[in-house]
N, C-alpha and C positions, 0 to 999 in steps of 0.2 A: 468588412475587413477581409482582405484577400487571404486565402489559405497559405500557411507557411510551407516552405519547401519540404520540410520533414514531416509535416502533419502535426496535429495537436497532441500534446502530452496531457492526459487527463489524470490528475492526482487527487485522491481523497486524503483527508487528514493532513493537508498541505500547510496548515498554519503553524506547525511546530514539529520538532523532532525529525525523525527519518523522512516523513513526508515533505517537510519544508526543504530539507537538504536535497532530496531527489528532485523536487520541482526546480530549484535554483540550478542544479547541475544540468537538467534537461533543457532549461532555457538557454544555458550556455552552449549546449549541443546544437542549438538552432531550432528548437521547438517553440511554438507559441504554447501558452499554458491554459488549460481549463482546470481551475482549482476549486475544490469542494470542501466545505467544512461547516461547523456549527456556528462559527463567529466570523463576521465579515472583516473586522479590522485586521486580524493577523493575515488573512488571505490577501487583502489589499496591500499589506506591507510586503508580502512575498512578491506580488506582481511588480510593485514599485522597485524593489531591489533587483528583480530580473529584467528590468527595462520597460515594463508596462505592456508587453505584448501578450494579450490573453484576456481572460474573463474570470472573475471570482463570483461564485454562486453559493449562497448559504443553503445547505441541505443536510439533514441528518441521514447518514447512510442506512440507518435502521428503517427508514421510510422509503419503501420501494417506489412509490408514486413520485415522491419528491426527487429521488435520484434520477428516475426516468426523465422527469421534466428538466432537471439540471443538465443532463447529458444532451437532450434535444436542443436546449437553448445554446449550449456551448458549440454544438455542431453548426447551428444556424448562424451564430454570430461570429464565430472564430474560424471554424473550418473542420474538415474531417479528422476524427480521432484516429491516430495511428499507434499510440502507445498508452496503455492503461496501467497505473500504479495504485492499487488499493492499499493505502498506508494508514488509514484510520484504525486506531486501536486503543483499547482500554484494558485495565487489569484490576484485580482485587486479590487480596491474600487472606485466607482463613482456612482452617480445617473444614473439610466438606461437611461434617456433621454439625458445624456451627455456622454454616453459611446459609443465609436465607435465600429464597428464590429470586428476589429482586436483583441483587448484584450479580448473581450467577447468570440470570437471563440477560442482563445488560451486556455483560462481557461477550456471551455467545452471539447475541444479536448484533453487536458492533463488529466483532472480529471475523465472524463467520458469515452471518446473513448479510452484513453490510458489504462485505467483499462480493458475495454472490449478487447482491442487488446492483452493484456497479458494473460487474462483468455482464450481467444479463441485459443491462441497458445499453452497453456499448457494443456487444457482440454482433447483433444483426447487421449493422452498417459495415462493420469491419469484415464480416464474412462475405457480404456482397461485393466489397472491394478486393477481397482475397489477399489482404496484407495487413500487417500490424503485429504488435507484441503485447502480451499481457505479463505484467511483472508483479505478482502478489508478494507481499511481505509475510513470510512465515516466521518461524522462531525455533530456537533450540527446543522449545517446549512442544514442538510438533514431532520431535524425535526422542525425547526423554522426559521423564516426569520429575517434579519437585514437590515436596510436601507443602500444602497450603495453596497450591496453584491449580486446583482442580478445574475451575472455570476457564482459566486462561489456556490450560493444556487441552481441555475439551474443545475449545474454539479453534485452536491451532491444529490439533490432530484432525478435526473435521475439515478444516481448510486444506490440509494436505491431501485428504481424500478427494476433495473437489478438484484440486489442481491436477492430481494424477489422472482422474477420470476425464477432465477436459483435455488433457494432453493426448489421450487416446482418441477422444471424439473429434478433435481438431486436426488429426493427422491428415496431411494432404490438402488442407484448407488454405494454405498460405499464411496462416497465423502461427505464432510460436508462443510458448510459455516459458519464461525464465523465472524460477522461484528463488527469491533471496531468503536465506535461512540464517539470520544472525543470532548470536548469543546476546547476553545482556549488553544493551547499547545505551550510551548516555543520552537521555532525553527527558522531557518533562513528565513522561509516564510515571517515573519513580517518585515524583513529588508527593503524590497522594497516597503512597503505599507505606504501611507501617514498617519500622525497622531502620537500620542504618546501612546505607548503600555506598560503597566506595566508587564514586564516579570515575576516579582515576584508573581503576582496573577495568572499566567497561570499554567496549568498542566505541570509538568516536563515530558519529554519523558519517563523517567524510570517508571512512573506510567502507561503509556500506555503499555509499555513492560510487566509490572507485570500482567496487565489484559490479555494480549495475552498469556502469559505462563500459567496463571491459566485456561483460557478457553481451551487451548490445553490439559491440564492434567486432567481437571474435569472428574469425572466418575459418571455414573448413571443418567446422564441427557444430553440432546442435548443442548449445549449452543449456541444460535443463534445470540445473539447480546449483547455486553457489552457497556453501556453508561457511560461516565465519564464527570464530570463537575468540573470546578475550585471550590475550597473550598468557595470562596466568591461570587459565582454566575457567570453567563455568563458575559463576558466583552462586 
């Protein structure tokens, strides 16, 4: 398959939620897709809806070797990666004193280490080409805390530190980092969480996508972070 004019958009967590919305929008922008997730069927559905240009690879972002292999395969079969959107994410809610190590570790491993694994796999080739964009999905939980969200906040605060460090390290490299920092966004992430959540008050995924596309197209300024909040305030 010949390389697309804009380069490949590599999206993790692309089977649902924000990742899915971003993948479809980037396909509409002219990117072929490299989509990564834990289930093949939703990834294939995204490719089909996007017109079929790209490759779906099953990989758990917590597995660094699997992510490395997935990225190498995408570059070999689809083309050079120009845009990376680490969107895989999970959450759990419980007071820290009542939270066992397993769910805490899973959240941190997915949201923080999973993002690091994807960026680590994609960066060498992007640095060699001296072009490309990294668009990690942060969260309002990277900027403020909420009771019961210790694991999620730890993962997102850690990711914010990684993003800010990379921005300094990549200065002058030709690569840029655009961090998206949305508040509560309507997505399947909420389905497994205890409590009642008003999806109507949440940010629609389409608003996050609009911010992504604006940030990529903005001229005359380095757009480093875009923060979005629900219209009625944080949930």
